[in-house]
PDBQT receptor file of N, H, CA, C and O in Angstrom, charges set to zero:
ATOM      1  N   MET A   1     -83.266   7.705 -12.540  1.00  0.00    +0.000 N 
ATOM      2  CA  MET A   1     -82.812   8.829 -13.263  1.00  0.00    +0.000 C 
ATOM      3  C   MET A   1     -82.004  10.064 -12.690  1.00  0.00    +0.000 C 
ATOM      4  O   MET A   1     -82.746  10.989 -12.360  1.00  0.00    +0.000 OA
ATOM      5  N   THR A   2     -80.637  10.294 -12.494  1.00  0.00    +0.000 N 
ATOM      6  H   THR A   2     -80.033   9.543 -12.762  1.00  0.00    +0.000 HD
ATOM      7  CA  THR A   2     -80.269  11.655 -12.007  1.00  0.00    +0.000 C 
ATOM      8  C   THR A   2     -79.533  12.456 -12.550  1.00  0.00    +0.000 C 
ATOM      9  O   THR A   2     -78.796  12.205 -13.504  1.00  0.00    +0.000 OA
ATOM     10  N   GLU A   3     -79.689  13.761 -11.862  1.00  0.00    +0.000 N 
ATOM     11  H   GLU A   3     -80.288  13.965 -11.087  1.00  0.00    +0.000 HD
ATOM     12  CA  GLU A   3     -79.091  14.901 -12.721  1.00  0.00    +0.000 C 
ATOM     13  C   GLU A   3     -77.489  15.508 -12.250  1.00  0.00    +0.000 C 
ATOM     14  O   GLU A   3     -76.958  15.737 -11.164  1.00  0.00    +0.000 OA
ATOM     15  N   ASP A   4     -77.189  15.589 -13.255  1.00  0.00    +0.000 N 
ATOM     16  H   ASP A   4     -77.621  15.403 -14.137  1.00  0.00    +0.000 HD
ATOM     17  CA  ASP A   4     -75.686  15.958 -13.404  1.00  0.00    +0.000 C 
ATOM     18  C   ASP A   4     -75.804  17.194 -12.304  1.00  0.00    +0.000 C 
ATOM     19  O   ASP A   4     -76.366  18.219 -12.691  1.00  0.00    +0.000 OA
ATOM     20  N   VAL A   5     -75.284  17.137 -10.915  1.00  0.00    +0.000 N 
ATOM     21  H   VAL A   5     -74.828  16.304 -10.600  1.00  0.00    +0.000 HD
ATOM     22  CA  VAL A   5     -75.366  18.156 -10.200  1.00  0.00    +0.000 C 
ATOM     23  C   VAL A   5     -73.953  19.422 -10.327  1.00  0.00    +0.000 C 
ATOM     24  O   VAL A   5     -73.974  20.632 -10.102  1.00  0.00    +0.000 OA
ATOM     25  N   THR A   6     -72.551  18.303 -10.882  1.00  0.00    +0.000 N 
ATOM     26  H   THR A   6     -72.534  17.320 -11.065  1.00  0.00    +0.000 HD
ATOM     27  CA  THR A   6     -71.404  18.749 -10.703  1.00  0.00    +0.000 C 
ATOM     28  C   THR A   6     -71.661  20.352 -11.572  1.00  0.00    +0.000 C 
ATOM     29  O   THR A   6     -71.623  21.502 -11.136  1.00  0.00    +0.000 OA
ATOM     30  N   ALA A   7     -71.918  19.825 -12.918  1.00  0.00    +0.000 N 
ATOM     31  H   ALA A   7     -71.948  18.891 -13.272  1.00  0.00    +0.000 HD
ATOM     32  CA  ALA A   7     -71.939  20.905 -13.808  1.00  0.00    +0.000 C 
ATOM     33  C   ALA A   7     -72.915  22.250 -13.335  1.00  0.00    +0.000 C 
ATOM     34  O   ALA A   7     -72.431  23.381 -13.341  1.00  0.00    +0.000 OA
ATOM     35  N   THR A   8     -74.083  22.041 -13.000  1.00  0.00    +0.000 N 
ATOM     36  H   THR A   8     -74.475  21.122 -12.995  1.00  0.00    +0.000 HD
ATOM     37  CA  THR A   8     -75.130  22.602 -12.732  1.00  0.00    +0.000 C 
ATOM     38  C   THR A   8     -74.019  24.117 -11.541  1.00  0.00    +0.000 C 
ATOM     39  O   THR A   8     -73.617  25.257 -11.771  1.00  0.00    +0.000 OA
ATOM     40  N   GLY A   9     -73.968  23.176 -10.357  1.00  0.00    +0.000 N 
ATOM     41  H   GLY A   9     -74.295  22.249 -10.169  1.00  0.00    +0.000 HD
ATOM     42  CA  GLY A   9     -73.339  23.660  -9.066  1.00  0.00    +0.000 C 
ATOM     43  C   GLY A   9     -71.737  24.690  -9.729  1.00  0.00    +0.000 C 
ATOM     44  O   GLY A   9     -71.566  25.861  -9.389  1.00  0.00    +0.000 OA
ATOM     45  N   ALA A  10     -70.739  23.924 -10.688  1.00  0.00    +0.000 N 
ATOM     46  H   ALA A  10     -70.877  22.973 -10.965  1.00  0.00    +0.000 HD
ATOM     47  CA  ALA A  10     -69.986  24.524 -10.749  1.00  0.00    +0.000 C 
ATOM     48  C   ALA A  10     -70.564  25.983 -11.462  1.00  0.00    +0.000 C 
ATOM     49  O   ALA A  10     -70.109  27.067 -11.096  1.00  0.00    +0.000 OA
ATOM     50  N   GLY A  11     -71.505  25.888 -12.407  1.00  0.00    +0.000 N 
ATOM     51  H   GLY A  11     -71.875  25.007 -12.704  1.00  0.00    +0.000 HD
ATOM     52  CA  GLY A  11     -71.645  27.517 -13.261  1.00  0.00    +0.000 C 
ATOM     53  C   GLY A  11     -72.029  28.269 -12.163  1.00  0.00    +0.000 C 
ATOM     54  O   GLY A  11     -71.492  29.366 -12.008  1.00  0.00    +0.000 OA
ATOM     55  N   ARG A  12     -72.969  27.829 -11.269  1.00  0.00    +0.000 N 
ATOM     56  H   ARG A  12     -73.405  26.938 -11.395  1.00  0.00    +0.000 HD
ATOM     57  CA  ARG A  12     -73.487  28.974 -10.109  1.00  0.00    +0.000 C 
ATOM     58  C   ARG A  12     -72.713  29.322  -9.088  1.00  0.00    +0.000 C 
ATOM     59  O   ARG A  12     -72.973  30.291  -8.374  1.00  0.00    +0.000 OA
ATOM     60  N   TRP A  13     -71.322  28.285  -8.869  1.00  0.00    +0.000 N 
ATOM     61  H   TRP A  13     -71.112  27.498  -9.449  1.00  0.00    +0.000 HD
ATOM     62  CA  TRP A  13     -70.091  28.702  -8.185  1.00  0.00    +0.000 C 
ATOM     63  C   TRP A  13     -69.554  30.107  -9.186  1.00  0.00    +0.000 C 
ATOM     64  O   TRP A  13     -69.359  31.226  -8.711  1.00  0.00    +0.000 OA
ATOM     65  N   ASP A  14     -69.432  29.856 -10.199  1.00  0.00    +0.000 N 
ATOM     66  H   ASP A  14     -69.590  28.947 -10.586  1.00  0.00    +0.000 HD
ATOM     67  CA  ASP A  14     -68.258  30.912 -10.916  1.00  0.00    +0.000 C 
ATOM     68  C   ASP A  14     -69.381  32.015 -10.891  1.00  0.00    +0.000 C 
ATOM     69  O   ASP A  14     -68.515  32.836 -11.192  1.00  0.00    +0.000 OA
ATOM     70  N   GLN A  15     -70.131  32.521 -10.835  1.00  0.00    +0.000 N 
ATOM     71  H   GLN A  15     -70.835  31.853 -10.590  1.00  0.00    +0.000 HD
ATOM     72  CA  GLN A  15     -71.088  33.352 -10.672  1.00  0.00    +0.000 C 
ATOM     73  C   GLN A  15     -70.897  33.934  -9.371  1.00  0.00    +0.000 C 
ATOM     74  O   GLN A  15     -70.943  35.160  -9.275  1.00  0.00    +0.000 OA
ATOM     75  N   LEU A  16     -70.720  33.324  -8.500  1.00  0.00    +0.000 N 
ATOM     76  H   LEU A  16     -70.683  32.328  -8.578  1.00  0.00    +0.000 HD
ATOM     77  CA  LEU A  16     -70.965  34.083  -7.030  1.00  0.00    +0.000 C 
ATOM     78  C   LEU A  16     -69.635  34.996  -7.302  1.00  0.00    +0.000 C 
ATOM     79  O   LEU A  16     -69.612  36.134  -6.834  1.00  0.00    +0.000 OA
ATOM     80  N   ASN A  17     -68.431  34.458  -8.124  1.00  0.00    +0.000 N 
ATOM     81  H   ASN A  17     -68.449  33.534  -8.505  1.00  0.00    +0.000 HD
ATOM     82  CA  ASN A  17     -67.042  35.037  -8.356  1.00  0.00    +0.000 C 
ATOM     83  C   ASN A  17     -67.097  36.357  -9.271  1.00  0.00    +0.000 C 
ATOM     84  O   ASN A  17     -66.269  37.233  -9.521  1.00  0.00    +0.000 OA
ATOM     85  N   LYS A  18     -68.252  36.156  -9.611  1.00  0.00    +0.000 N 
ATOM     86  H   LYS A  18     -68.924  35.445  -9.407  1.00  0.00    +0.000 HD
ATOM     87  CA  LYS A  18     -68.265  37.865 -10.718  1.00  0.00    +0.000 C 
ATOM     88  C   LYS A  18     -69.126  39.176  -9.823  1.00  0.00    +0.000 C 
ATOM     89  O   LYS A  18     -70.024  38.944  -9.014  1.00  0.00    +0.000 OA
ATOM     90  N   CYS A  19     -68.731  40.262 -10.100  1.00  0.00    +0.000 N 
ATOM     91  H   CYS A  19     -68.002  40.450 -10.757  1.00  0.00    +0.000 HD
ATOM     92  CA  CYS A  19     -69.642  41.113  -9.500  1.00  0.00    +0.000 C 
ATOM     93  C   CYS A  19     -70.613  41.590  -9.681  1.00  0.00    +0.000 C 
ATOM     94  O   CYS A  19     -70.432  42.756 -10.033  1.00  0.00    +0.000 OA
ATOM     95  N   PRO A  20     -72.149  41.197  -9.612  1.00  0.00    +0.000 N 
ATOM     96  CA  PRO A  20     -73.258  41.445 -10.340  1.00  0.00    +0.000 C 
ATOM     97  C   PRO A  20     -73.306  43.133 -10.987  1.00  0.00    +0.000 C 
ATOM     98  O   PRO A  20     -73.996  43.433 -11.961  1.00  0.00    +0.000 OA
ATOM     99  N   GLU A  21     -72.542  43.994 -10.324  1.00  0.00    +0.000 N 
ATOM    100  H   GLU A  21     -71.982  43.750  -9.533  1.00  0.00    +0.000 HD
ATOM    101  CA  GLU A  21     -72.042  45.014 -11.272  1.00  0.00    +0.000 C 
ATOM    102  C   GLU A  21     -71.738  45.421 -12.488  1.00  0.00    +0.000 C 
ATOM    103  O   GLU A  21     -72.517  45.849 -13.340  1.00  0.00    +0.000 OA
ATOM    104  N   CYS A  22     -70.246  45.239 -12.583  1.00  0.00    +0.000 N 
ATOM    105  H   CYS A  22     -69.613  44.891 -11.892  1.00  0.00    +0.000 HD
ATOM    106  CA  CYS A  22     -69.475  45.081 -13.193  1.00  0.00    +0.000 C 
ATOM    107  C   CYS A  22     -69.072  44.019 -14.471  1.00  0.00    +0.000 C 
ATOM    108  O   CYS A  22     -68.597  44.208 -15.590  1.00  0.00    +0.000 OA
ATOM    109  N   GLY A  23     -69.596  42.563 -13.571  1.00  0.00    +0.000 N 
ATOM    110  H   GLY A  23     -69.982  42.410 -12.661  1.00  0.00    +0.000 HD
ATOM    111  CA  GLY A  23     -68.846  41.371 -13.878  1.00  0.00    +0.000 C 
ATOM    112  C   GLY A  23     -67.329  40.958 -14.146  1.00  0.00    +0.000 C 
ATOM    113  O   GLY A  23     -66.830  40.121 -14.898  1.00  0.00    +0.000 OA
ATOM    114  N   GLY A  24     -66.724  41.974 -13.133  1.00  0.00    +0.000 N 
ATOM    115  H   GLY A  24     -67.129  42.654 -12.522  1.00  0.00    +0.000 HD
ATOM    116  CA  GLY A  24     -65.403  42.255 -12.670  1.00  0.00    +0.000 C 
ATOM    117  C   GLY A  24     -64.965  40.695 -11.782  1.00  0.00    +0.000 C 
ATOM    118  O   GLY A  24     -65.973  40.499 -11.102  1.00  0.00    +0.000 OA
ATOM    119  N   ASP A  25     -64.058  39.642 -11.509  1.00  0.00    +0.000 N 
ATOM    120  H   ASP A  25     -63.239  39.801 -12.062  1.00  0.00    +0.000 HD
ATOM    121  CA  ASP A  25     -63.197  39.042 -10.880  1.00  0.00    +0.000 C 
ATOM    122  C   ASP A  25     -63.708  39.723  -9.150  1.00  0.00    +0.000 C 
ATOM    123  O   ASP A  25     -63.745  40.954  -9.130  1.00  0.00    +0.000 OA
ATOM    124  N   MET A  26     -64.052  39.065  -7.887  1.00  0.00    +0.000 N 
ATOM    125  H   MET A  26     -64.022  38.066  -7.904  1.00  0.00    +0.000 HD
ATOM    126  CA  MET A  26     -64.806  39.399  -6.719  1.00  0.00    +0.000 C 
ATOM    127  C   MET A  26     -63.800  38.151  -6.044  1.00  0.00    +0.000 C 
ATOM    128  O   MET A  26     -63.777  36.996  -6.470  1.00  0.00    +0.000 OA
ATOM    129  N   GLU A  27     -63.035  38.641  -4.965  1.00  0.00    +0.000 N 
ATOM    130  H   GLU A  27     -63.054  39.579  -4.619  1.00  0.00    +0.000 HD
ATOM    131  CA  GLU A  27     -62.199  37.674  -4.073  1.00  0.00    +0.000 C 
ATOM    132  C   GLU A  27     -63.351  37.592  -2.285  1.00  0.00    +0.000 C 
ATOM    133  O   GLU A  27     -64.014  38.354  -1.581  1.00  0.00    +0.000 OA
ATOM    134  N   ARG A  28     -63.029  36.472  -2.326  1.00  0.00    +0.000 N 
ATOM    135  H   ARG A  28     -62.490  35.854  -2.898  1.00  0.00    +0.000 HD
ATOM    136  CA  ARG A  28     -64.141  36.027  -0.571  1.00  0.00    +0.000 C 
ATOM    137  C   ARG A  28     -63.257  36.895  -0.195  1.00  0.00    +0.000 C 
ATOM    138  O   ARG A  28     -62.126  37.225  -0.555  1.00  0.00    +0.000 OA
ATOM    139  N   ALA A  29     -64.128  37.248   0.739  1.00  0.00    +0.000 N 
ATOM    140  H   ALA A  29     -65.046  36.980   1.031  1.00  0.00    +0.000 HD
ATOM    141  CA  ALA A  29     -63.706  37.931   2.293  1.00  0.00    +0.000 C 
ATOM    142  C   ALA A  29     -63.761  37.056   3.423  1.00  0.00    +0.000 C 
ATOM    143  O   ALA A  29     -64.742  36.323   3.302  1.00  0.00    +0.000 OA
ATOM    144  N   ALA A  30     -63.055  36.802   4.577  1.00  0.00    +0.000 N 
ATOM    145  H   ALA A  30     -62.258  37.397   4.675  1.00  0.00    +0.000 HD
ATOM    146  CA  ALA A  30     -62.263  36.033   5.312  1.00  0.00    +0.000 C 
ATOM    147  C   ALA A  30     -63.612  36.362   6.042  1.00  0.00    +0.000 C 
ATOM    148  O   ALA A  30     -64.182  37.426   5.802  1.00  0.00    +0.000 OA
ATOM    149  N   GLN A  31     -64.102  35.493   6.892  1.00  0.00    +0.000 N 
ATOM    150  H   GLN A  31     -63.639  34.629   7.087  1.00  0.00    +0.000 HD
ATOM    151  CA  GLN A  31     -65.152  35.715   7.892  1.00  0.00    +0.000 C 
ATOM    152  C   GLN A  31     -64.340  36.216   9.245  1.00  0.00    +0.000 C 
ATOM    153  O   GLN A  31     -63.368  35.580   9.653  1.00  0.00    +0.000 OA
ATOM    154  N   VAL A  32     -64.843  37.466   9.939  1.00  0.00    +0.000 N 
ATOM    155  H   VAL A  32     -65.633  37.983   9.608  1.00  0.00    +0.000 HD
ATOM    156  CA  VAL A  32     -63.971  38.242  11.211  1.00  0.00    +0.000 C 
ATOM    157  C   VAL A  32     -65.529  37.970  12.312  1.00  0.00    +0.000 C 
ATOM    158  O   VAL A  32     -66.743  38.119  12.170  1.00  0.00    +0.000 OA
ATOM    159  N   GLY A  33     -64.693  37.550  13.286  1.00  0.00    +0.000 N 
ATOM    160  H   GLY A  33     -63.707  37.429  13.401  1.00  0.00    +0.000 HD
ATOM    161  CA  GLY A  33     -65.792  37.832  14.483  1.00  0.00    +0.000 C 
ATOM    162  C   GLY A  33     -66.939  37.307  14.486  1.00  0.00    +0.000 C 
ATOM    163  O   GLY A  33     -66.858  36.082  14.578  1.00  0.00    +0.000 OA
ATOM    164  N   GLU A  34     -68.074  37.727  14.420  1.00  0.00    +0.000 N 
ATOM    165  H   GLU A  34     -68.140  38.722  14.346  1.00  0.00    +0.000 HD
ATOM    166  CA  GLU A  34     -69.454  37.043  14.417  1.00  0.00    +0.000 C 
ATOM    167  C   GLU A  34     -70.580  36.970  12.902  1.00  0.00    +0.000 C 
ATOM    168  O   GLU A  34     -71.760  36.751  12.628  1.00  0.00    +0.000 OA
ATOM    169  N   GLN A  35     -69.488  37.261  12.340  1.00  0.00    +0.000 N 
ATOM    170  H   GLN A  35     -68.529  37.438  12.563  1.00  0.00    +0.000 HD
ATOM    171  CA  GLN A  35     -69.894  37.334  10.821  1.00  0.00    +0.000 C 
ATOM    172  C   GLN A  35     -70.209  36.553  10.317  1.00  0.00    +0.000 C 
ATOM    173  O   GLN A  35     -69.303  35.741  10.127  1.00  0.00    +0.000 OA
ATOM    174  N   LEU A  36     -71.164  36.272   9.907  1.00  0.00    +0.000 N 
ATOM    175  H   LEU A  36     -71.900  36.932  10.060  1.00  0.00    +0.000 HD
ATOM    176  CA  LEU A  36     -71.972  35.098   8.967  1.00  0.00    +0.000 C 
ATOM    177  C   LEU A  36     -72.490  35.357   7.952  1.00  0.00    +0.000 C 
ATOM    178  O   LEU A  36     -73.225  36.335   7.825  1.00  0.00    +0.000 OA
ATOM    179  N   GLY A  37     -72.180  34.429   6.891  1.00  0.00    +0.000 N 
ATOM    180  H   GLY A  37     -71.582  33.634   6.994  1.00  0.00    +0.000 HD
ATOM    181  CA  GLY A  37     -72.521  34.415   5.407  1.00  0.00    +0.000 C 
ATOM    182  C   GLY A  37     -71.721  33.862   4.387  1.00  0.00    +0.000 C 
ATOM    183  O   GLY A  37     -71.118  32.790   4.455  1.00  0.00    +0.000 OA
ATOM    184  N   LEU A  38     -71.751  34.795   3.260  1.00  0.00    +0.000 N 
ATOM    185  H   LEU A  38     -72.240  35.665   3.205  1.00  0.00    +0.000 HD
ATOM    186  CA  LEU A  38     -70.822  34.317   2.288  1.00  0.00    +0.000 C 
ATOM    187  C   LEU A  38     -70.452  35.648   2.151  1.00  0.00    +0.000 C 
ATOM    188  O   LEU A  38     -71.439  36.281   1.774  1.00  0.00    +0.000 OA
ATOM    189  N   TYR A  39     -69.117  36.625   2.334  1.00  0.00    +0.000 N 
ATOM    190  H   TYR A  39     -68.316  36.111   2.640  1.00  0.00    +0.000 HD
ATOM    191  CA  TYR A  39     -68.973  37.692   1.558  1.00  0.00    +0.000 C 
ATOM    192  C   TYR A  39     -68.047  37.804   0.797  1.00  0.00    +0.000 C 
ATOM    193  O   TYR A  39     -67.078  37.045   0.773  1.00  0.00    +0.000 OA
ATOM    194  N   TYR A  40     -68.289  39.135  -0.201  1.00  0.00    +0.000 N 
ATOM    195  H   TYR A  40     -69.076  39.751  -0.181  1.00  0.00    +0.000 HD
ATOM    196  CA  TYR A  40     -67.210  38.927  -1.653  1.00  0.00    +0.000 C 
ATOM    197  C   TYR A  40     -66.808  40.467  -1.610  1.00  0.00    +0.000 C 
ATOM    198  O   TYR A  40     -67.275  41.372  -0.918  1.00  0.00    +0.000 OA
ATOM    199  N   ARG A  41     -65.849  40.480  -2.517  1.00  0.00    +0.000 N 
ATOM    200  H   ARG A  41     -65.470  39.745  -3.079  1.00  0.00    +0.000 HD
ATOM    201  CA  ARG A  41     -65.609  42.199  -2.416  1.00  0.00    +0.000 C 
ATOM    202  C   ARG A  41     -65.066  42.843  -3.818  1.00  0.00    +0.000 C 
ATOM    203  O   ARG A  41     -63.862  43.098  -3.799  1.00  0.00    +0.000 OA
ATOM    204  N   CYS A  42     -65.598  43.075  -4.747  1.00  0.00    +0.000 N 
ATOM    205  H   CYS A  42     -66.576  42.868  -4.762  1.00  0.00    +0.000 HD
ATOM    206  CA  CYS A  42     -65.601  44.109  -5.967  1.00  0.00    +0.000 C 
ATOM    207  C   CYS A  42     -64.446  45.141  -5.427  1.00  0.00    +0.000 C 
ATOM    208  O   CYS A  42     -64.574  45.743  -4.361  1.00  0.00    +0.000 OA
ATOM    209  N   SER A  43     -63.117  45.298  -6.423  1.00  0.00    +0.000 N 
ATOM    210  H   SER A  43     -63.013  44.809  -7.289  1.00  0.00    +0.000 HD
ATOM    211  CA  SER A  43     -62.595  46.389  -6.196  1.00  0.00    +0.000 C 
ATOM    212  C   SER A  43     -63.109  47.722  -6.233  1.00  0.00    +0.000 C 
ATOM    213  O   SER A  43     -62.965  48.657  -5.445  1.00  0.00    +0.000 OA
ATOM    214  N   GLU A  44     -63.949  47.587  -7.669  1.00  0.00    +0.000 N 
ATOM    215  H   GLU A  44     -64.066  46.828  -8.310  1.00  0.00    +0.000 HD
ATOM    216  CA  GLU A  44     -64.357  49.111  -7.872  1.00  0.00    +0.000 C 
ATOM    217  C   GLU A  44     -65.903  48.980  -7.410  1.00  0.00    +0.000 C 
ATOM    218  O   GLU A  44     -66.645  49.933  -7.651  1.00  0.00    +0.000 OA
ATOM    219  N   HIS A  45     -66.386  47.908  -6.795  1.00  0.00    +0.000 N 
ATOM    220  H   HIS A  45     -65.783  47.134  -6.599  1.00  0.00    +0.000 HD
ATOM    221  CA  HIS A  45     -68.102  48.585  -6.526  1.00  0.00    +0.000 C 
ATOM    222  C   HIS A  45     -67.659  47.750  -4.925  1.00  0.00    +0.000 C 
ATOM    223  O   HIS A  45     -66.946  46.925  -5.496  1.00  0.00    +0.000 OA
ATOM    224  N   GLY A  46     -67.604  47.569  -4.259  1.00  0.00    +0.000 N 
ATOM    225  H   GLY A  46     -68.183  48.239  -3.794  1.00  0.00    +0.000 HD
ATOM    226  CA  GLY A  46     -67.101  46.697  -2.828  1.00  0.00    +0.000 C 
ATOM    227  C   GLY A  46     -67.320  46.155  -1.911  1.00  0.00    +0.000 C 
ATOM    228  O   GLY A  46     -66.341  45.922  -1.201  1.00  0.00    +0.000 OA
ATOM    229  N   ARG A  47     -68.417  45.761  -1.520  1.00  0.00    +0.000 N 
ATOM    230  H   ARG A  47     -69.212  45.950  -2.097  1.00  0.00    +0.000 HD
ATOM    231  CA  ARG A  47     -68.565  44.169  -0.544  1.00  0.00    +0.000 C 
ATOM    232  C   ARG A  47     -70.184  44.240  -0.758  1.00  0.00    +0.000 C 
ATOM    233  O   ARG A  47     -70.973  45.184  -0.751  1.00  0.00    +0.000 OA
ATOM    234  N   PHE A  48     -70.366  42.584  -0.984  1.00  0.00    +0.000 N 
ATOM    235  H   PHE A  48     -69.725  41.816  -0.990  1.00  0.00    +0.000 HD
ATOM    236  CA  PHE A  48     -71.355  41.769  -1.328  1.00  0.00    +0.000 C 
ATOM    237  C   PHE A  48     -71.166  40.986  -0.579  1.00  0.00    +0.000 C 
ATOM    238  O   PHE A  48     -70.059  40.557  -0.253  1.00  0.00    +0.000 OA
ATOM    239  N   ARG A  49     -73.024  40.397   0.152  1.00  0.00    +0.000 N 
ATOM    240  H   ARG A  49     -73.923  40.746  -0.113  1.00  0.00    +0.000 HD
ATOM    241  CA  ARG A  49     -72.829  39.657   0.686  1.00  0.00    +0.000 C 
ATOM    242  C   ARG A  49     -74.112  38.265  -0.351  1.00  0.00    +0.000 C 
ATOM    243  O   ARG A  49     -74.976  38.543  -1.183  1.00  0.00    +0.000 OA
ATOM    244  N   TYR A  50     -73.728  36.961   0.147  1.00  0.00    +0.000 N 
ATOM    245  H   TYR A  50     -73.026  36.735   0.822  1.00  0.00    +0.000 HD
ATOM    246  CA  TYR A  50     -74.564  36.223  -0.672  1.00  0.00    +0.000 C 
ATOM    247  C   TYR A  50     -75.799  36.198   0.497  1.00  0.00    +0.000 C 
ATOM    248  O   TYR A  50     -75.602  36.260   1.710  1.00  0.00    +0.000 OA
ATOM    249  N   SER A  51     -77.285  36.077  -0.254  1.00  0.00    +0.000 N 
ATOM    250  H   SER A  51     -77.445  36.026  -1.239  1.00  0.00    +0.000 HD
ATOM    251  CA  SER A  51     -78.511  36.084   0.300  1.00  0.00    +0.000 C 
ATOM    252  C   SER A  51     -79.049  35.136  -0.177  1.00  0.00    +0.000 C 
ATOM    253  O   SER A  51     -79.678  35.170  -1.235  1.00  0.00    +0.000 OA
ATOM    254  N   TRP A  52     -78.809  33.670   0.864  1.00  0.00    +0.000 N 
ATOM    255  H   TRP A  52     -78.299  33.643   1.724  1.00  0.00    +0.000 HD
ATOM    256  CA  TRP A  52     -79.607  32.401   0.872  1.00  0.00    +0.000 C 
ATOM    257  C   TRP A  52     -81.091  32.796   0.227  1.00  0.00    +0.000 C 
ATOM    258  O   TRP A  52     -81.512  32.375  -0.850  1.00  0.00    +0.000 OA
ATOM    259  N   ASP A  53     -81.838  33.764   1.194  1.00  0.00    +0.000 N 
ATOM    260  H   ASP A  53     -81.496  34.106   2.069  1.00  0.00    +0.000 HD
ATOM    261  CA  ASP A  53     -83.192  33.969   0.732  1.00  0.00    +0.000 C 
ATOM    262  C   ASP A  53     -83.709  34.009  -0.474  1.00  0.00    +0.000 C 
ATOM    263  O   ASP A  53     -84.645  33.434  -1.030  1.00  0.00    +0.000 OA
ATOM    264  N   HIS A  54     -82.527  35.194  -0.932  1.00  0.00    +0.000 N 
ATOM    265  H   HIS A  54     -81.767  35.661  -0.481  1.00  0.00    +0.000 HD
ATOM    266  CA  HIS A  54     -83.216  35.435  -2.449  1.00  0.00    +0.000 C 
ATOM    267  C   HIS A  54     -82.081  35.013  -3.886  1.00  0.00    +0.000 C 
ATOM    268  O   HIS A  54     -81.959  35.464  -5.025  1.00  0.00    +0.000 OA
ATOM    269  N   ASP A  55     -81.486  34.064  -3.199  1.00  0.00    +0.000 N 
ATOM    270  H   ASP A  55     -81.585  33.697  -2.274  1.00  0.00    +0.000 HD
ATOM    271  CA  ASP A  55     -80.556  33.172  -3.686  1.00  0.00    +0.000 C 
ATOM    272  C   ASP A  55     -79.270  34.490  -5.021  1.00  0.00    +0.000 C 
ATOM    273  O   ASP A  55     -79.118  34.280  -6.225  1.00  0.00    +0.000 OA
ATOM    274  N   THR A  56     -78.952  35.069  -4.629  1.00  0.00    +0.000 N 
ATOM    275  H   THR A  56     -79.075  35.239  -3.651  1.00  0.00    +0.000 HD
ATOM    276  CA  THR A  56     -78.266  36.424  -5.145  1.00  0.00    +0.000 C 
ATOM    277  C   THR A  56     -77.605  37.133  -4.585  1.00  0.00    +0.000 C 
ATOM    278  O   THR A  56     -77.691  37.032  -3.361  1.00  0.00    +0.000 OA
ATOM    279  N   LEU A  57     -76.702  38.107  -5.088  1.00  0.00    +0.000 N 
ATOM    280  H   LEU A  57     -76.632  38.188  -6.083  1.00  0.00    +0.000 HD
ATOM    281  CA  LEU A  57     -75.394  39.024  -4.080  1.00  0.00    +0.000 C 
ATOM    282  C   LEU A  57     -76.235  40.271  -4.086  1.00  0.00    +0.000 C 
ATOM    283  O   LEU A  57     -76.749  40.760  -5.092  1.00  0.00    +0.000 OA
ATOM    284  N   GLU A  58     -76.320  40.725  -2.882  1.00  0.00    +0.000 N 
ATOM    285  H   GLU A  58     -75.902  40.328  -2.065  1.00  0.00    +0.000 HD
ATOM    286  CA  GLU A  58     -76.285  42.125  -2.388  1.00  0.00    +0.000 C 
ATOM    287  C   GLU A  58     -75.574  42.974  -2.019  1.00  0.00    +0.000 C 
ATOM    288  O   GLU A  58     -74.653  42.548  -1.323  1.00  0.00    +0.000 OA
ATOM    289  N   PRO A  59     -75.587  44.141  -2.197  1.00  0.00    +0.000 N 
ATOM    290  CA  PRO A  59     -74.750  44.834  -1.215  1.00  0.00    +0.000 C 
ATOM    291  C   PRO A  59     -74.774  45.077  -0.554  1.00  0.00    +0.000 C 
ATOM    292  O   PRO A  59     -75.933  45.417  -0.319  1.00  0.00    +0.000 OA
ATOM    293  N   VAL A  60     -73.806  45.320   0.718  1.00  0.00    +0.000 N 
ATOM    294  H   VAL A  60     -72.864  45.043   0.526  1.00  0.00    +0.000 HD
ATOM    295  CA  VAL A  60     -73.618  45.352   2.559  1.00  0.00    +0.000 C 
ATOM    296  C   VAL A  60     -72.416  46.837   2.099  1.00  0.00    +0.000 C 
ATOM    297  O   VAL A  60     -71.725  47.110   1.118  1.00  0.00    +0.000 OA
ATOM    298  N   PRO A  61     -72.690  47.464   3.402  1.00  0.00    +0.000 N 
ATOM    299  CA  PRO A  61     -72.543  48.593   3.652  1.00  0.00    +0.000 C 
ATOM    300  C   PRO A  61     -70.863  48.373   3.981  1.00  0.00    +0.000 C 
ATOM    301  O   PRO A  61     -70.513  47.203   4.138  1.00  0.00    +0.000 OA
ATOM    302  N   GLU A  62     -69.840  49.412   4.090  1.00  0.00    +0.000 N 
ATOM    303  H   GLU A  62     -70.124  50.363   3.963  1.00  0.00    +0.000 HD
ATOM    304  CA  GLU A  62     -68.354  48.829   4.719  1.00  0.00    +0.000 C 
ATOM    305  C   GLU A  62     -68.732  48.400   5.856  1.00  0.00    +0.000 C 
ATOM    306  O   GLU A  62     -69.907  48.449   6.220  1.00  0.00    +0.000 OA
ATOM    307  N   PRO A  63     -67.399  47.739   6.837  1.00  0.00    +0.000 N 
ATOM    308  CA  PRO A  63     -67.858  47.333   7.977  1.00  0.00    +0.000 C 
ATOM    309  C   PRO A  63     -66.780  48.614   8.490  1.00  0.00    +0.000 C 
ATOM    310  O   PRO A  63     -65.803  49.058   7.888  1.00  0.00    +0.000 OA
ATOM    311  N   ASN A  64     -67.404  49.064   9.964  1.00  0.00    +0.000 N 
ATOM    312  H   ASN A  64     -68.198  48.703  10.453  1.00  0.00    +0.000 HD
ATOM    313  CA  ASN A  64     -66.556  50.288  10.651  1.00  0.00    +0.000 C 
ATOM    314  C   ASN A  64     -65.555  49.613  11.194  1.00  0.00    +0.000 C 
ATOM    315  O   ASN A  64     -65.513  48.486  11.688  1.00  0.00    +0.000 OA
ATOM    316  N   SER A  65     -64.687  50.503  11.032  1.00  0.00    +0.000 N 
ATOM    317  H   SER A  65     -64.721  51.419  10.631  1.00  0.00    +0.000 HD
ATOM    318  CA  SER A  65     -63.030  50.029  11.652  1.00  0.00    +0.000 C 
ATOM    319  C   SER A  65     -62.783  50.561  12.967  1.00  0.00    +0.000 C 
ATOM    320  O   SER A  65     -61.713  50.337  13.533  1.00  0.00    +0.000 OA
TER     321      SER A  65
């Protein structure tokens, strides 16, 4: 007996592309320098990082220019 990982994984991936605040589409931010992790940006609510520990998106401050 095997579980269909494709269906559950696809739904989870879609959640990462949605802002946890407003549900709007977010874009995946390119990794720069020594930045590690998955970062996303909502045009209205700013940057979020995927937390492997909590399995959720967490708000993060904007990087210093």
